[in-house]
C-alpha positions in Angstrom: 275.2 -7.1 3.8 277.1 -9.2 1.3 276.6 -13.0 1.0 279.1 -15.6 0.2 278.5 -17.8 -2.8 279.2 -21.5 -1.8 277.8 -22.9 -5.1 281.2 -24.1 -6.2 281.6 -26.1 -3.0 278.3 -27.8 -3.3 278.5 -28.7 -6.9 279.4 -32.4 -7.4 282.3 -33.5 -9.5 281.5 -33.9 -13.2 280.8 -37.6 -14.0 283.4 -37.5 -16.7 286.1 -35.9 -14.7 288.8 -38.2 -13.2 290.9 -37.4 -10.2 294.1 -38.6 -11.7 296.3 -37.1 -8.9 294.2 -38.9 -6.3 294.2 -42.2 -8.2 297.9 -42.1 -8.5 298.3 -41.3 -4.8 296.2 -44.4 -3.9 298.2 -46.6 -6.4 301.6 -45.2 -5.2 300.7 -45.8 -1.5 299.7 -49.4 -2.2 302.7 -49.9 -4.4 304.9 -48.7 -1.5 303.1 -51.1 0.9 303.6 -54.0 -1.6 307.2 -53.3 -2.1 307.9 -53.6 1.6 306.9 -57.3 1.6 308.3 -58.6 -1.7 309.0 -62.0 -0.3 305.4 -62.5 0.8 304.0 -60.9 -2.4 306.2 -62.4 -5.1 308.8 -64.8 -3.9 306.4 -67.1 -2.0 304.0 -67.7 -5.0 307.0 -68.2 -7.3 308.5 -70.8 -5.0 305.1 -72.5 -4.7 304.8 -72.5 -8.5 308.3 -73.9 -8.8 307.5 -76.8 -6.5 304.3 -77.6 -8.4 306.0 -77.4 -11.8 308.9 -79.6 -10.6 306.9 -82.3 -8.8 303.7 -82.5 -10.9 305.0 -81.3 -14.2 308.6 -82.5 -14.4 308.8 -85.5 -12.1 305.3 -87.0 -12.4 304.9 -85.7 -16.0 307.7 -87.9 -17.3 305.6 -90.9 -16.3 302.4 -89.6 -17.9 301.5 -89.8 -21.6 300.8 -86.6 -23.5 297.4 -84.9 -22.9 295.8 -83.3 -26.0 299.0 -83.7 -27.9 301.0 -81.8 -25.3 303.5 -82.8 -22.7 302.1 -83.0 -19.2 304.3 -80.2 -17.9 303.0 -77.9 -20.7 299.4 -78.9 -19.8 299.7 -78.2 -16.0 301.7 -74.9 -16.3 298.7 -72.8 -17.3 296.6 -74.2 -14.4 299.4 -73.5 -11.9 299.8 -70.0 -13.3 296.1 -69.3 -13.0 296.0 -70.7 -9.5 298.7 -68.3 -8.4 297.1 -65.3 -10.2 293.8 -66.0 -8.4 295.5 -66.1 -5.0 297.6 -63.0 -5.7 294.6 -61.0 -6.8 292.4 -62.0 -3.9 295.1 -61.6 -1.2 296.1 -58.2 -2.6 292.6 -56.6 -2.7 291.2 -58.2 0.5 294.2 -57.3 2.6 294.3 -53.8 1.1 290.8 -52.9 2.0 290.9 -54.7 5.3 294.0 -53.0 6.6 292.6 -49.6 5.4 289.6 -50.3 7.7 291.7 -51.8 10.5 294.2 -49.0 10.6 291.4 -46.4 10.0 293.0 -44.6 7.1 290.1 -45.6 4.9 288.6 -42.4 6.3 291.2 -40.3 4.4 289.9 -41.8 1.1 286.2 -41.3 2.1 286.6 -37.5 2.7 288.7 -37.0 -0.4 286.9 -35.9 -3.7 286.7 -39.4 -5.2 283.7 -41.1 -6.9 283.0 -44.7 -6.0 284.3 -45.9 -9.3 287.6 -44.1 -8.8 287.9 -45.6 -5.3 287.3 -49.1 -6.8 289.7 -48.5 -9.7 292.4 -47.4 -7.2 291.9 -50.6 -5.2 292.0 -52.8 -8.3 295.1 -51.2 -10.0 297.7 -52.8 -7.8 295.7 -56.0 -7.8 296.2 -56.3 -11.5 299.9 -55.2 -11.3 300.6 -57.8 -8.6 298.9 -60.5 -10.7 300.8 -59.6 -13.9 304.1 -59.7 -12.1 303.3 -63.0 -10.5 302.3 -64.4 -13.9 305.5 -63.2 -15.6 307.6 -64.8 -12.9 305.9 -68.1 -13.3 306.3 -67.9 -17.1 310.0 -67.5 -16.6 310.1 -70.4 -14.2 308.3 -72.5 -16.8 310.7 -71.4 -19.5 313.5 -72.9 -17.4 311.8 -76.2 -17.7 311.2 -75.7 -21.4 307.4 -75.6 -20.9 306.5 -71.9 -21.5 304.7 -71.0 -24.7 302.1 -68.3 -25.4 300.1 -68.9 -28.6 297.9 -65.8 -28.2 299.3 -62.8 -26.3 296.1 -60.7 -26.4 294.0 -63.7 -25.2 296.6 -64.4 -22.5 296.5 -60.8 -21.2 292.7 -60.8 -21.3 292.6 -63.8 -19.0 295.2 -62.5 -16.6 293.6 -59.1 -16.3 290.0 -60.3 -16.3 290.5 -63.0 -13.6 292.6 -60.7 -11.5 289.8 -58.1 -11.6 287.2 -60.7 -10.7 289.1 -61.9 -7.7 290.1 -58.4 -6.8 286.4 -57.5 -6.6 285.8 -60.6 -4.5 288.6 -59.6 -2.3 287.1 -56.2 -1.8 283.8 -57.7 -0.8 285.4 -60.0 1.7 287.6 -57.2 3.0 284.6 -55.1 3.7 282.8 -57.9 5.4 285.6 -59.4 7.5 286.1 -58.3 11.1 289.1 -60.5 11.8 291.9 -62.4 10.1 290.0 -65.7 10.2 287.1 -64.3 8.3 289.5 -62.6 5.8 291.0 -66.0 4.8 287.8 -68.0 5.0 286.9 -67.7 1.3 290.4 -68.6 0.2 290.6 -71.7 2.4 287.1 -73.1 1.9 286.3 -72.1 -1.7 289.1 -70.7 -3.8 291.7 -73.3 -3.2 289.4 -76.4 -3.4 287.6 -75.1 -6.5 290.9 -74.3 -8.2 292.2 -77.9 -7.7 289.0 -79.4 -9.1 288.9 -76.9 -12.0 291.2 -78.7 -14.3 294.7 -77.7 -13.1 296.1 -81.2 -13.3 293.5 -83.1 -15.4 291.0 -82.8 -18.2 287.2 -83.2 -17.6 287.3 -86.6 -19.5 289.7 -88.0 -17.0 287.0 -87.7 -14.3 284.3 -90.2 -13.8 281.2 -89.4 -15.9 279.1 -88.6 -12.9 281.6 -86.0 -11.8 281.7 -84.0 -15.0 279.0 -81.6 -13.7 281.5 -80.4 -11.0 283.8 -79.1 -13.8 281.0 -77.5 -15.9 279.6 -75.7 -12.9 283.0 -74.6 -11.6 284.0 -71.1 -12.8 287.6 -72.0 -12.3 287.2 -74.5 -15.1 286.5 -71.8 -17.6 289.4 -69.6 -16.3 291.9 -72.4 -16.5 290.7 -73.5 -19.9 290.9 -69.9 -21.2 294.5 -69.4 -20.1 295.4 -72.9 -21.3 294.0 -72.1 -24.8 296.0 -68.9 -24.9 299.2 -70.7 -24.1 299.1 -74.1 -25.8 295.9 -73.9 -27.9 294.1 -76.7 -25.9 290.6 -76.2 -24.5 287.6 -78.2 -23.5 285.0 -75.5 -23.8 284.1 -72.8 -26.4 286.3 -69.8 -25.9 283.4 -67.3 -26.5 281.3 -69.1 -23.8 284.2 -68.9 -21.3 284.9 -65.2 -22.1 281.2 -64.3 -21.9 280.7 -66.0 -18.5 283.9 -64.3 -17.3 282.8 -60.8 -18.4 279.3 -61.4 -17.0 280.7 -62.4 -13.6 283.0 -59.3 -13.7 280.0 -57.0 -14.3 277.9 -58.5 -11.6 280.7 -58.3 -9.0 281.5 -54.7 -10.0 277.8 -53.8 -9.5 277.8 -55.4 -6.1 281.0 -53.6 -5.0 279.7 -50.3 -6.3 276.5 -50.8 -4.3 278.4 -51.7 -1.1 280.5 -48.5 -1.5 277.4 -46.4 -2.2 275.7 -47.5 1.0 279.0 -47.4 3.0 278.9 -51.0 3.9 282.0 -51.8 6.0 283.4 -48.3 5.5 281.4 -46.3 8.0 281.3 -47.8 11.4 
């Protein structure tokens, strides 16, 4: 009596093999979803950035002396850009994983031949794309006010991509945890937005009272904003290597947390 060899079916995928077709399918699906809501995804943050640049940079800025040798509108533009990149990254990844769970098509990904890292990369890909498009649009808006400059393109891209990955990973964690829309927006309302505004978007650390300086130094947004500001106008209040090291360290920690959540099926298998 002959036996059937099922060895090939039980052999796991090679750790160095990448399911490129599957990855592209995930990216294309999310791209299609994003392109169906261009006003929400791109126009809304661009209009918000335009209002901030006009009111705080152009109107108020004409009544403020230069900061660090730069016009106020040039000083606030990097912070406004980073604020919108953070929001774009978090909203993209959190809504992406949440709706996959809510509409139950996350199960299609779970039964597909994906490793956990491939699933995470697929989720982060459109997060980075959305953040980059948002950043480019704000740069063009800033150029219309004569405020856009990029002194280090490689450093600029590093901060855009690194911060979008960090908040993309945070968005995945919240998307796995949330069971309703209120929980989905909780981190953005109570932590991301407040920390962004006290992270140096509109002011330097030295403009704060001395007893409040610790808030800036303990705030990760301070390092993100300083990094993007240095890449654009060359102004910073903290060592660039320190800021980059903290950012990469945070990225590694969050990636490990997300990988662990995927490996145990947290929020994925109900």
